[in-house]
MMTF fields as JSON, N, C-alpha, C and O atoms, coordinates in Angstrom:
{
  "mmtfVersion": "1.0.0",
  "mmtfProducer": "UNKNOWN",
  "numBonds": 415,
  "numAtoms": 416,
  "numGroups": 104,
  "numChains": 1,
  "numModels": 1,
  "chainsPerModel": [1],
  "groupsPerChain": [104],
  "chainIdList": ["A"],
  "bondAtomList": [4, 2, 8, 6, 12, 10, 16, 14, 20, 18, 24, 22, 28, 26, 32, 30, 36, 34, 40, 38, 44, 42, 48, 46, 52, 50, 56, 54, 60, 58, 64, 62, 68, 66, 72, 70, 76, 74, 80, 78, 84, 82, 88, 86, 92, 90, 96, 94, 100, 98, 104, 102, 108, 106, 112, 110, 116, 114, 120, 118, 124, 122, 128, 126, 132, 130, 136, 134, 140, 138, 144, 142, 148, 146, 152, 150, 156, 154, 160, 158, 164, 162, 168, 166, 172, 170, 176, 174, 180, 178, 184, 182, 188, 186, 192, 190, 196, 194, 200, 198, 204, 202, 208, 206, 212, 210, 216, 214, 220, 218, 224, 222, 228, 226, 232, 230, 236, 234, 240, 238, 244, 242, 248, 246, 252, 250, 256, 254, 260, 258, 264, 262, 268, 266, 272, 270, 276, 274, 280, 278, 284, 282, 288, 286, 292, 290, 296, 294, 300, 298, 304, 302, 308, 306, 312, 310, 316, 314, 320, 318, 324, 322, 328, 326, 332, 330, 336, 334, 340, 338, 344, 342, 348, 346, 352, 350, 356, 354, 360, 358, 364, 362, 368, 366, 372, 370, 376, 374, 380, 378, 384, 382, 388, 386, 392, 390, 396, 394, 400, 398, 404, 402, 408, 406, 412, 410],
  "bondOrderList": [1, 1, 1, 1, 1, 1, 1, 1, 1, 1, 1, 1, 1, 1, 1, 1, 1, 1, 1, 1, 1, 1, 1, 1, 1, 1, 1, 1, 1, 1, 1, 1, 1, 1, 1, 1, 1, 1, 1, 1, 1, 1, 1, 1, 1, 1, 1, 1, 1, 1, 1, 1, 1, 1, 1, 1, 1, 1, 1, 1, 1, 1, 1, 1, 1, 1, 1, 1, 1, 1, 1, 1, 1, 1, 1, 1, 1, 1, 1, 1, 1, 1, 1, 1, 1, 1, 1, 1, 1, 1, 1, 1, 1, 1, 1, 1, 1, 1, 1, 1, 1, 1, 1],
  "groupList": [{"groupName": "MET", "atomNameList": ["N", "CA", "C", "O"], "elementList": ["N", "C", "C", "O"], "formalChargeList": [0, 0, 0, 0], "bondAtomList": [1, 0, 2, 1, 3, 2], "bondOrderList": [1, 1, 2], "singleLetterCode": "M", "chemCompType": "L-PEPTIDE LINKING"}, {"groupName": "SER", "atomNameList": ["N", "CA", "C", "O"], "elementList": ["N", "C", "C", "O"], "formalChargeList": [0, 0, 0, 0], "bondAtomList": [1, 0, 2, 1, 3, 2], "bondOrderList": [1, 1, 2], "singleLetterCode": "S", "chemCompType": "L-PEPTIDE LINKING"}, {"groupName": "ASN", "atomNameList": ["N", "CA", "C", "O"], "elementList": ["N", "C", "C", "O"], "formalChargeList": [0, 0, 0, 0], "bondAtomList": [1, 0, 2, 1, 3, 2], "bondOrderList": [1, 1, 2], "singleLetterCode": "N", "chemCompType": "L-PEPTIDE LINKING"}, {"groupName": "LYS", "atomNameList": ["N", "CA", "C", "O"], "elementList": ["N", "C", "C", "O"], "formalChargeList": [0, 0, 0, 0], "bondAtomList": [1, 0, 2, 1, 3, 2], "bondOrderList": [1, 1, 2], "singleLetterCode": "K", "chemCompType": "L-PEPTIDE LINKING"}, {"groupName": "THR", "atomNameList": ["N", "CA", "C", "O"], "elementList": ["N", "C", "C", "O"], "formalChargeList": [0, 0, 0, 0], "bondAtomList": [1, 0, 2, 1, 3, 2], "bondOrderList": [1, 1, 2], "singleLetterCode": "T", "chemCompType": "L-PEPTIDE LINKING"}, {"groupName": "LEU", "atomNameList": ["N", "CA", "C", "O"], "elementList": ["N", "C", "C", "O"], "formalChargeList": [0, 0, 0, 0], "bondAtomList": [1, 0, 2, 1, 3, 2], "bondOrderList": [1, 1, 2], "singleLetterCode": "L", "chemCompType": "L-PEPTIDE LINKING"}, {"groupName": "ILE", "atomNameList": ["N", "CA", "C", "O"], "elementList": ["N", "C", "C", "O"], "formalChargeList": [0, 0, 0, 0], "bondAtomList": [1, 0, 2, 1, 3, 2], "bondOrderList": [1, 1, 2], "singleLetterCode": "I", "chemCompType": "L-PEPTIDE LINKING"}, {"groupName": "ALA", "atomNameList": ["N", "CA", "C", "O"], "elementList": ["N", "C", "C", "O"], "formalChargeList": [0, 0, 0, 0], "bondAtomList": [1, 0, 2, 1, 3, 2], "bondOrderList": [1, 1, 2], "singleLetterCode": "A", "chemCompType": "L-PEPTIDE LINKING"}, {"groupName": "GLN", "atomNameList": ["N", "CA", "C", "O"], "elementList": ["N", "C", "C", "O"], "formalChargeList": [0, 0, 0, 0], "bondAtomList": [1, 0, 2, 1, 3, 2], "bondOrderList": [1, 1, 2], "singleLetterCode": "Q", "chemCompType": "L-PEPTIDE LINKING"}, {"groupName": "ASP", "atomNameList": ["N", "CA", "C", "O"], "elementList": ["N", "C", "C", "O"], "formalChargeList": [0, 0, 0, 0], "bondAtomList": [1, 0, 2, 1, 3, 2], "bondOrderList": [1, 1, 2], "singleLetterCode": "D", "chemCompType": "L-PEPTIDE LINKING"}, {"groupName": "VAL", "atomNameList": ["N", "CA", "C", "O"], "elementList": ["N", "C", "C", "O"], "formalChargeList": [0, 0, 0, 0], "bondAtomList": [1, 0, 2, 1, 3, 2], "bondOrderList": [1, 1, 2], "singleLetterCode": "V", "chemCompType": "L-PEPTIDE LINKING"}, {"groupName": "PHE", "atomNameList": ["N", "CA", "C", "O"], "elementList": ["N", "C", "C", "O"], "formalChargeList": [0, 0, 0, 0], "bondAtomList": [1, 0, 2, 1, 3, 2], "bondOrderList": [1, 1, 2], "singleLetterCode": "F", "chemCompType": "L-PEPTIDE LINKING"}, {"groupName": "PRO", "atomNameList": ["N", "CA", "C", "O"], "elementList": ["N", "C", "C", "O"], "formalChargeList": [0, 0, 0, 0], "bondAtomList": [1, 0, 2, 1, 3, 2], "bondOrderList": [1, 1, 2], "singleLetterCode": "P", "chemCompType": "L-PEPTIDE LINKING"}, {"groupName": "GLY", "atomNameList": ["N", "CA", "C", "O"], "elementList": ["N", "C", "C", "O"], "formalChargeList": [0, 0, 0, 0], "bondAtomList": [1, 0, 2, 1, 3, 2], "bondOrderList": [1, 1, 2], "singleLetterCode": "G", "chemCompType": "PEPTIDE LINKING"}, {"groupName": "GLU", "atomNameList": ["N", "CA", "C", "O"], "elementList": ["N", "C", "C", "O"], "formalChargeList": [0, 0, 0, 0], "bondAtomList": [1, 0, 2, 1, 3, 2], "bondOrderList": [1, 1, 2], "singleLetterCode": "E", "chemCompType": "L-PEPTIDE LINKING"}, {"groupName": "TYR", "atomNameList": ["N", "CA", "C", "O"], "elementList": ["N", "C", "C", "O"], "formalChargeList": [0, 0, 0, 0], "bondAtomList": [1, 0, 2, 1, 3, 2], "bondOrderList": [1, 1, 2], "singleLetterCode": "Y", "chemCompType": "L-PEPTIDE LINKING"}, {"groupName": "ARG", "atomNameList": ["N", "CA", "C", "O"], "elementList": ["N", "C", "C", "O"], "formalChargeList": [0, 0, 0, 0], "bondAtomList": [1, 0, 2, 1, 3, 2], "bondOrderList": [1, 1, 2], "singleLetterCode": "R", "chemCompType": "L-PEPTIDE LINKING"}, {"groupName": "CYS", "atomNameList": ["N", "CA", "C", "O"], "elementList": ["N", "C", "C", "O"], "formalChargeList": [0, 0, 0, 0], "bondAtomList": [1, 0, 2, 1, 3, 2], "bondOrderList": [1, 1, 2], "singleLetterCode": "C", "chemCompType": "L-PEPTIDE LINKING"}],
  "groupTypeList": [0, 1, 2, 3, 4, 5, 6, 4, 7, 8, 4, 9, 7, 10, 7, 7, 9, 6, 2, 4, 8, 11, 3, 10, 4, 7, 9, 10, 12, 10, 4, 6, 1, 1, 4, 5, 5, 7, 13, 7, 14, 8, 10, 9, 11, 4, 15, 1, 13, 9, 13, 13, 4, 4, 11, 4, 4, 7, 4, 10, 11, 1, 4, 1, 1, 12, 5, 10, 5, 4, 7, 1, 7, 7, 8, 10, 8, 6, 10, 13, 14, 13, 6, 15, 16, 10, 7, 3, 9, 7, 4, 10, 13, 7, 17, 7, 10, 9, 7, 1, 12, 11, 6, 8],
  "groupIdList": [1, 2, 3, 4, 5, 6, 7, 8, 9, 10, 11, 12, 13, 14, 15, 16, 17, 18, 19, 20, 21, 22, 23, 24, 25, 26, 27, 28, 29, 30, 31, 32, 33, 34, 35, 36, 37, 38, 39, 40, 41, 42, 43, 44, 45, 46, 47, 48, 49, 50, 51, 52, 53, 54, 55, 56, 57, 58, 59, 60, 61, 62, 63, 64, 65, 66, 67, 68, 69, 70, 71, 72, 73, 74, 75, 76, 77, 78, 79, 80, 81, 82, 83, 84, 85, 86, 87, 88, 89, 90, 91, 92, 93, 94, 95, 96, 97, 98, 99, 100, 101, 102, 103, 104],
  "secStructList": [7, 7, 7, 5, 7, 1, 1, 7, 7, 7, 1, 1, 7, 7, 7, 7, 7, 6, 6, 6, 7, 3, 3, 3, 7, 1, 1, 7, 7, 3, 3, 7, 7, 7, 7, 1, 7, 7, 1, 1, 7, 3, 3, 7, 7, 5, 7, 7, 6, 6, 1, 1, 1, 7, 7, 7, 5, 7, 5, 7, 1, 1, 1, 7, 7, 5, 7, 7, 3, 3, 6, 6, 7, 7, 7, 7, 3, 3, 7, 1, 7, 3, 3, 3, 7, 7, 7, 5, 7, 7, 7, 1, 1, 7, 7, 7, 7, 7, 5, 1, 1, 7, 7, 7],
  "xCoordList": [48.311, 47.421, 47.457, 48.243, 46.76, 47.012, 46.202, 45.285, 46.196, 45.091, 44.472, 44.876, 42.965, 41.371, 40.84, 40.854, 40.335, 39.61, 38.61, 38.311, 36.737, 36.129, 34.909, 33.775, 36.287, 34.806, 34.787, 35.123, 34.17, 35.772, 35.186, 34.096, 36.429, 35.521, 34.583, 34.059, 33.972, 32.549, 31.397, 31.246, 30.962, 30.334, 28.264, 27.602, 27.867, 27.198, 27.309, 28.174, 26.325, 25.413, 26.559, 26.397, 27.043, 27.079, 26.925, 27.544, 25.754, 25.594, 25.912, 26.355, 25.857, 26.791, 26.324, 25.152, 27.052, 26.908, 28.592, 29.813, 27.938, 29.387, 30.553, 31.588, 29.673, 31.626, 31.8, 32.993, 31.658, 32.431, 33.154, 33.874, 32.936, 33.054, 34.84, 35.675, 34.867, 36.662, 36.276, 35.265, 37.57, 37.541, 38.299, 38.656, 38.608, 39.306, 40.266, 39.886, 40.956, 41.952, 42.26, 42.359, 42.968, 43.411, 44.576, 45.162, 45.533, 46.468, 47.42, 48.412, 46.37, 46.28, 44.92, 43.986, 45.957, 45.072, 44.392, 44.887, 43.413, 43.058, 43.039, 42.021, 44.184, 43.453, 43.078, 43.834, 42.118, 40.67, 40.878, 41.026, 40.825, 41.401, 40.141, 39.714, 40.242, 38.739, 39.674, 40.742, 39.54, 39.183, 38.986, 39.421, 38.571, 38.033, 36.817, 35.812, 36.555, 35.611, 34.627, 34.493, 33.799, 33.777, 33.125, 31.975, 33.213, 31.555, 31.285, 31.845, 30.521, 29.746, 29.764, 28.555, 30.282, 30.207, 31.008, 32.007, 30.957, 31.292, 30.551, 29.618, 31.841, 31.006, 30.948, 30.882, 30.961, 30.009, 30.648, 31.553, 30.038, 30.949, 30.175, 30.5, 29.295, 29.175, 29.749, 30.49, 29.428, 30.492, 29.49, 28.443, 30.022, 29.42, 30.251, 31.263, 29.898, 30.905, 30.16, 30.665, 29.499, 29.087, 29.048, 28.326, 30.233, 30.31, 30.101, 30.745, 28.792, 28.6, 26.951, 26.422, 26.238, 24.77, 23.591, 22.439, 24.735, 24.713, 24.926, 25.709, 24.433, 25.509, 25.278, 24.241, 25.386, 25.502, 26.487, 27.58, 25.983, 26.51, 27.906, 27.697, 29.833, 29.855, 30.566, 31.069, 31.391, 31.312, 32.67, 33.352, 33.338, 34.802, 34.341, 33.214, 36.218, 35.608, 35.689, 34.858, 36.895, 36.67, 35.952, 36.301, 34.776, 33.582, 32.681, 31.75, 32.673, 30.825, 30.221, 29.047, 31.108, 30.141, 30.568, 31.271, 29.751, 29.915, 31.266, 32.092, 31.471, 33.058, 32.921, 32.45, 33.192, 32.944, 34.673, 35.848, 33.775, 35.673, 35.068, 33.902, 35.07, 35.444, 36.162, 37.378, 35.399, 36.815, 38.284, 39.479, 37.883, 38.387, 39.574, 40.477, 38.899, 39.251, 39.208, 38.619, 39.951, 39.96, 40.407, 39.881, 41.102, 42.092, 41.547, 40.75, 41.854, 40.786, 41.493, 40.991, 42.776, 42.678, 41.952, 41.269, 41.825, 40.803, 41.439, 41.952, 41.39, 41.98, 41.324, 41.661, 39.739, 38.984, 38.176, 37.697, 38.498, 38.149, 36.96, 36.138, 36.596, 35.408, 34.953, 35.659, 33.487, 33.636, 33.431, 32.388, 33.945, 33.047, 32.701, 32.918, 32.328, 31.506, 31.3, 30.234, 31.654, 31.36, 30.672, 30.759, 29.667, 29.04, 29.684, 30.393, 29.186, 29.462, 28.24, 27.173, 28.123, 26.616, 27.014, 28.048, 26.169, 26.62, 27.082, 26.884, 28.114, 29.324, 29.872, 29.69, 30.798, 30.85, 31.937, 31.916, 32.902, 33.781, 33.953, 33.577, 34.486, 35.047, 35.587, 36.653, 34.961, 35.428, 35.803, 35.0, 37.221, 37.018, 36.633, 36.032, 37.266, 37.375, 38.073, 37.91, 39.132, 40.299, 40.455, 40.128, 41.244, 41.638, 42.706, 43.079, 43.598, 44.819, 45.309, 45.293, 45.853, 45.546, 44.679, 43.779, 44.05, 42.902, 42.561, 43.098, 41.892, 41.538, 41.072, 41.053, 39.767, 39.293, 37.98, 37.132],
  "yCoordList": [-3.772, -3.739, -2.019, -1.392, -1.595, 0.446, 0.566, -0.256, 1.763, 2.104, 3.056, 3.457, 3.309, 3.353, 4.59, 4.27, 6.072, 6.513, 6.081, 7.219, 4.713, 4.636, 5.524, 5.628, 6.426, 7.499, 8.837, 9.481, 9.572, 11.574, 11.862, 11.561, 12.708, 13.291, 14.378, 14.466, 15.254, 15.229, 14.906, 13.936, 15.743, 16.229, 15.331, 15.695, 14.723, 13.739, 12.974, 13.154, 12.112, 10.299, 8.988, 7.768, 9.322, 7.986, 6.45, 5.521, 6.689, 4.113, 3.686, 4.006, 2.098, 1.216, 0.585, 0.211, 0.405, 0.633, -0.444, -0.292, -1.139, -0.94, -0.676, -1.247, 1.49, 2.266, 2.105, 2.39, 1.909, 1.925, 0.088, 0.088, -0.667, -2.321, -2.383, -1.606, -3.2, -3.443, -4.869, -5.097, -6.064, -7.616, -6.958, -5.78, -8.235, -8.727, -10.785, -11.637, -10.964, -12.384, -12.469, -11.413, -13.914, -15.17, -15.03, -16.075, -13.918, -13.283, -11.806, -11.482, -11.249, -9.354, -8.208, -7.466, -8.972, -7.197, -6.09, -5.261, -6.084, -4.525, -3.455, -3.473, -2.154, -0.709, 0.246, 1.198, 0.307, 1.016, 2.517, 2.381, 3.337, 4.559, 6.548, 7.659, 5.73, 7.679, 9.231, 8.881, 10.495, 11.678, 12.109, 11.12, 13.023, 14.226, 13.476, 14.069, 12.226, 12.414, 12.725, 11.574, 13.344, 13.908, 13.537, 13.336, 13.372, 13.353, 12.226, 12.328, 11.093, 10.003, 10.108, 10.104, 10.186, 10.235, 8.82, 8.685, 7.824, 6.784, 6.556, 7.095, 5.213, 4.748, 3.118, 3.015, 2.169, 1.561, 0.402, 0.497, -0.655, -1.656, -3.12, -3.769, -3.594, -4.468, -5.279, -4.913, -6.874, -8.23, -9.352, -9.295, -9.773, -10.516, -12.475, -12.384, -13.328, -14.117, -14.912, -15.833, -14.504, -15.308, -14.806, -15.123, -13.634, -13.619, -11.552, -10.798, -11.322, -10.19, -10.243, -9.155, -11.157, -10.847, -10.582, -10.255, -11.012, -10.658, -10.156, -10.831, -8.837, -7.96, -8.016, -7.358, -8.316, -8.134, -7.851, -8.417, -6.496, -6.088, -6.912, -8.007, -6.213, -6.711, -6.843, -5.729, -8.052, -7.894, -7.693, -8.338, -7.334, -7.074, -8.756, -9.185, -10.056, -11.7, -11.713, -12.33, -10.891, -11.168, -10.628, -10.88, -9.753, -9.585, -9.812, -10.465, -9.363, -9.761, -8.789, -8.747, -7.636, -6.18, -5.837, -6.489, -4.336, -4.476, -3.823, -3.586, -3.525, -3.196, -1.671, -1.411, -0.339, 0.383, 1.373, 1.035, 2.994, 3.546, 4.351, 4.207, 5.284, 6.963, 7.362, 7.35, 7.849, 10.205, 8.901, 9.188, 8.089, 8.019, 6.102, 5.626, 5.566, 5.034, 4.753, 3.729, 5.736, 6.016, 4.861, 4.77, 4.218, 2.999, 1.507, 1.507, 0.402, -0.269, -1.581, -1.785, -2.57, -3.486, -4.377, -4.776, -4.978, -5.911, -7.741, -8.011, -8.832, -10.01, -11.199, -11.991, -11.005, -11.606, -11.503, -10.616, -12.88, -12.924, -12.348, -12.715, -11.785, -11.907, -10.432, -9.898, -10.132, -8.426, -7.64, -7.877, -6.423, -5.544, -3.943, -3.239, -3.754, -2.408, -1.035, -0.759, -0.175, 0.453, 1.819, 2.482, 2.218, 3.728, 4.774, 4.669, 5.667, 6.863, 7.906, 7.973, 8.226, 9.412, 10.877, 11.318, 11.189, 13.133, 13.239, 12.871, 14.16, 14.284, 16.312, 17.022, 16.607, 18.373, 18.415, 19.296, 17.477, 18.187, 17.103, 15.982, 17.336, 16.896, 15.161, 14.848, 14.298, 12.595, 12.179, 12.03, 11.994, 10.657, 9.208, 8.904, 8.671, 6.967, 6.126, 5.716, 5.825, 5.389, 3.914, 3.454, 3.121, 0.895, 1.041, 1.879, 0.364, 0.201, -1.003, -1.308, -1.95, -2.086, -1.829, -1.733, -1.527, -1.707, -2.956, -2.843, -3.596, -4.76, -5.11, -6.268, -4.981, -5.097, -6.682, -6.881],
  "zCoordList": [-35.602, -34.447, -34.501, -35.211, -33.885, -33.398, -32.686, -32.702, -31.655, -31.067, -32.17, -33.262, -31.194, -32.037, -31.005, -29.817, -31.335, -30.865, -30.345, -29.982, -29.466, -29.76, -29.765, -30.231, -28.54, -28.471, -28.411, -27.418, -30.072, -29.662, -28.43, -27.944, -27.901, -27.326, -26.932, -28.042, -26.241, -26.603, -25.261, -24.518, -25.34, -24.013, -23.881, -22.908, -24.478, -25.81, -24.493, -23.636, -24.457, -23.468, -24.913, -24.881, -25.414, -26.377, -26.151, -25.63, -26.831, -26.847, -27.356, -28.459, -26.554, -27.457, -28.379, -28.415, -29.135, -30.546, -31.761, -31.718, -32.392, -33.631, -33.977, -34.321, -33.608, -33.752, -32.155, -32.26, -30.854, -30.169, -29.433, -28.435, -29.846, -30.015, -30.207, -30.671, -29.83, -29.814, -29.204, -28.54, -29.658, -29.504, -28.928, -28.907, -28.246, -27.414, -27.431, -26.627, -28.066, -27.704, -27.128, -26.503, -26.31, -25.506, -25.696, -25.41, -26.194, -26.272, -25.808, -25.156, -26.623, -26.252, -25.713, -26.017, -24.443, -23.78, -24.282, -25.046, -23.908, -24.379, -23.412, -22.719, -23.05, -22.769, -22.518, -22.322, -22.458, -22.729, -21.259, -20.045, -21.806, -21.59, -21.177, -21.493, -20.525, -20.794, -20.261, -19.758, -20.264, -20.787, -20.079, -19.49, -18.981, -18.111, -17.792, -18.185, -17.135, -16.18, -15.343, -14.928, -14.729, -13.293, -12.353, -12.743, -11.51, -9.966, -10.852, -11.943, -10.666, -10.778, -12.294, -12.526, -13.304, -14.613, -15.21, -14.503, -16.137, -15.562, -17.473, -18.069, -17.958, -19.23, -18.69, -17.465, -19.262, -19.395, -20.19, -21.019, -19.8, -21.359, -21.153, -20.159, -21.937, -22.771, -23.508, -24.421, -23.152, -24.063, -25.391, -26.036, -25.299, -25.536, -26.306, -27.001, -26.145, -25.749, -27.531, -28.172, -27.704, -29.292, -30.494, -31.44, -30.379, -31.925, -32.341, -33.072, -31.353, -31.944, -31.987, -32.215, -31.833, -31.591, -30.916, -31.202, -29.189, -28.528, -27.488, -26.819, -26.789, -25.649, -24.433, -24.508, -23.017, -21.433, -20.819, -20.837, -19.942, -19.368, -18.754, -18.231, -18.833, -18.304, -17.564, -17.422, -16.371, -14.999, -14.352, -15.148, -13.641, -12.968, -13.103, -12.854, -13.834, -13.221, -11.701, -11.034, -11.046, -9.208, -8.29, -7.137, -8.487, -7.725, -8.351, -7.88, -9.563, -10.579, -10.765, -11.134, -10.482, -10.003, -11.58, -12.351, -11.799, -13.435, -13.755, -12.873, -15.133, -16.06, -16.16, -17.267, -15.301, -15.674, -15.638, -15.495, -15.907, -15.744, -14.994, -15.36, -13.996, -13.631, -13.448, -13.637, -12.983, -12.225, -11.231, -11.156, -10.865, -10.083, -10.409, -9.721, -11.778, -12.427, -13.45, -13.793, -14.503, -15.782, -16.735, -17.845, -16.441, -17.331, -16.884, -15.946, -17.39, -17.364, -18.276, -19.381, -17.784, -18.637, -18.86, -17.917, -20.068, -20.849, -20.982, -22.068, -19.97, -20.874, -21.473, -22.353, -20.321, -20.678, -23.019, -23.726, -23.186, -24.798, -25.088, -24.248, -25.702, -26.61, -27.812, -28.667, -27.394, -28.024, -27.436, -26.827, -27.117, -26.85, -27.09, -28.077, -26.324, -26.513, -26.181, -26.733, -25.682, -24.919, -25.208, -26.241, -23.587, -23.871, -22.825, -21.824, -23.429, -22.505, -20.999, -21.61, -20.352, -19.659, -20.429, -20.931, -20.319, -20.482, -19.34, -18.182, -20.289, -19.048, -19.489, -20.478, -17.666, -18.138, -19.191, -20.051, -19.153, -20.365, -21.16, -20.818, -22.189, -23.742, -23.507, -24.038, -22.86, -22.528, -23.935, -24.856, -24.003, -24.818, -23.902, -22.871, -24.81, -25.259, -25.96, -27.11, -24.91, -26.05, -25.5, -24.406, -26.935, -27.207, -27.318, -28.14, -26.614, -26.759, -26.433, -25.24, -27.419, -28.609, -29.223, -28.389, -30.661, -30.785, -32.613, -33.715, -32.311, -32.621, -33.096, -32.679, -34.848, -35.329, -35.153, -36.023]
}
Protein backbone atom coordinates (compact mmCIF):
# COMPACT_ATOMS: atom_id res chain seq x y z
CA UNK A 1 0.00 0.00 0.00
CA UNK A 2 1.16 3.49 -0.77
CA UNK A 3 -0.09 7.04 -0.94
CA UNK A 4 -1.42 8.48 -4.19
CA UNK A 5 -2.43 11.85 -5.58
CA UNK A 6 -5.92 11.33 -7.01
CA UNK A 7 -6.10 14.87 -8.44
CA UNK A 8 -2.94 16.85 -9.12
CA UNK A 9 -2.75 20.45 -7.91
CA UNK A 10 -4.84 22.49 -10.36
CA UNK A 11 -7.58 25.09 -10.53
CA UNK A 12 -9.74 23.29 -13.14
CA UNK A 13 -12.80 21.27 -12.17
CA UNK A 14 -12.13 17.53 -12.31
CA UNK A 15 -14.89 14.97 -12.86
CA UNK A 16 -15.05 11.68 -10.99
CA UNK A 17 -13.80 8.83 -13.15
CA UNK A 18 -11.53 5.80 -13.03
CA UNK A 19 -8.51 8.13 -12.64
CA UNK A 20 -9.83 9.46 -9.32
CA UNK A 21 -10.88 6.05 -8.02
CA UNK A 22 -9.73 4.36 -4.82
CA UNK A 23 -10.76 1.28 -2.86
CA UNK A 24 -11.57 0.94 0.84
CA UNK A 25 -11.41 -2.53 2.40
CA UNK A 26 -12.98 -3.66 5.67
CA UNK A 27 -9.68 -3.64 7.54
CA UNK A 28 -7.92 -0.59 6.02
CA UNK A 29 -9.56 2.85 6.34
CA UNK A 30 -8.39 5.45 3.81
CA UNK A 31 -7.73 9.10 4.58
CA UNK A 32 -8.55 11.58 1.81
CA UNK A 33 -7.23 15.13 2.06
CA UNK A 34 -7.32 18.22 -0.10
CA UNK A 35 -5.21 21.35 -0.27
CA UNK A 36 -6.18 24.98 -0.86
CA UNK A 37 -9.98 24.69 -0.87
CA UNK A 38 -11.52 28.10 -0.19
CA UNK A 39 -15.01 29.53 0.30
CA UNK A 40 -17.71 27.22 -1.07
CA UNK A 41 -15.30 25.06 -3.11
CA UNK A 42 -15.57 21.35 -2.40
CA UNK A 43 -14.53 17.84 -3.30
CA UNK A 44 -17.43 15.40 -3.80
CA UNK A 45 -17.40 11.62 -3.38
CA UNK A 46 -19.28 8.89 -5.23
CA UNK A 47 -19.50 5.28 -4.06
CA UNK A 48 -19.90 1.87 -5.67
CA UNK A 49 -20.87 -1.19 -3.67
CA UNK A 50 -21.08 -3.41 -6.77
CA UNK A 51 -17.43 -3.51 -7.82
CA UNK A 52 -17.47 -0.31 -9.86
CA UNK A 53 -20.46 -0.92 -12.14
CA UNK A 54 -22.62 1.88 -10.74
CA UNK A 55 -21.77 4.92 -8.60
CA UNK A 56 -24.00 7.02 -6.35
CA UNK A 57 -23.36 9.97 -4.06
CA UNK A 58 -21.38 8.83 -1.01
CA UNK A 59 -22.99 9.83 2.27
CA UNK A 60 -21.95 10.21 5.89
CA UNK A 61 -23.36 7.17 7.70
CA UNK A 62 -24.48 9.01 10.84
CA UNK A 63 -26.29 11.86 9.04
CA UNK A 64 -27.02 10.58 5.51
CA UNK A 65 -25.68 13.91 4.20
CA UNK A 66 -23.36 13.91 1.16
CA UNK A 67 -19.71 13.21 1.94
CA UNK A 68 -17.62 16.24 0.89
CA UNK A 69 -14.35 17.96 1.64
CA UNK A 70 -14.53 21.72 2.22
CA UNK A 71 -12.21 24.54 3.25
CA UNK A 72 -13.15 23.93 6.90
CA UNK A 73 -13.12 20.11 6.67
CA UNK A 74 -10.29 19.30 4.26
CA UNK A 75 -9.65 15.74 5.45
CA UNK A 76 -11.84 12.69 6.04
CA UNK A 77 -11.20 9.08 6.98
CA UNK A 78 -13.38 6.62 5.08
CA UNK A 79 -14.12 3.26 6.68
CA UNK A 80 -17.04 2.07 4.50
CA UNK A 81 -15.92 -0.79 2.29
CA UNK A 82 -16.28 -0.21 -1.46
CA UNK A 83 -14.92 1.72 -4.42
CA UNK A 84 -14.98 5.51 -4.29
CA UNK A 85 -14.28 8.31 -6.74
CA UNK A 86 -13.69 12.01 -6.12
CA UNK A 87 -14.61 15.11 -8.15
CA UNK A 88 -13.31 18.63 -7.56
CA UNK A 89 -14.92 21.99 -8.21
CA UNK A 90 -13.02 24.66 -10.10
CA UNK A 91 -10.89 26.35 -7.45
CA UNK A 92 -9.19 29.70 -7.01
CA UNK A 93 -5.97 28.04 -5.79
CA UNK A 94 -4.31 24.97 -7.26
CA UNK A 95 -6.03 22.25 -5.22
CA UNK A 96 -4.82 18.64 -4.99
CA UNK A 97 -6.58 15.57 -3.55
CA UNK A 98 -4.61 12.73 -2.00
CA UNK A 99 -5.41 9.22 -0.70
CA UNK A 100 -3.47 7.50 2.10
CA UNK A 101 -3.05 4.58 1.93
CA UNK A 102 -3.98 3.96 -1.69
CA UNK A 103 -5.46 0.55 -2.56
CA UNK A 104 -6.05 -0.18 -6.22
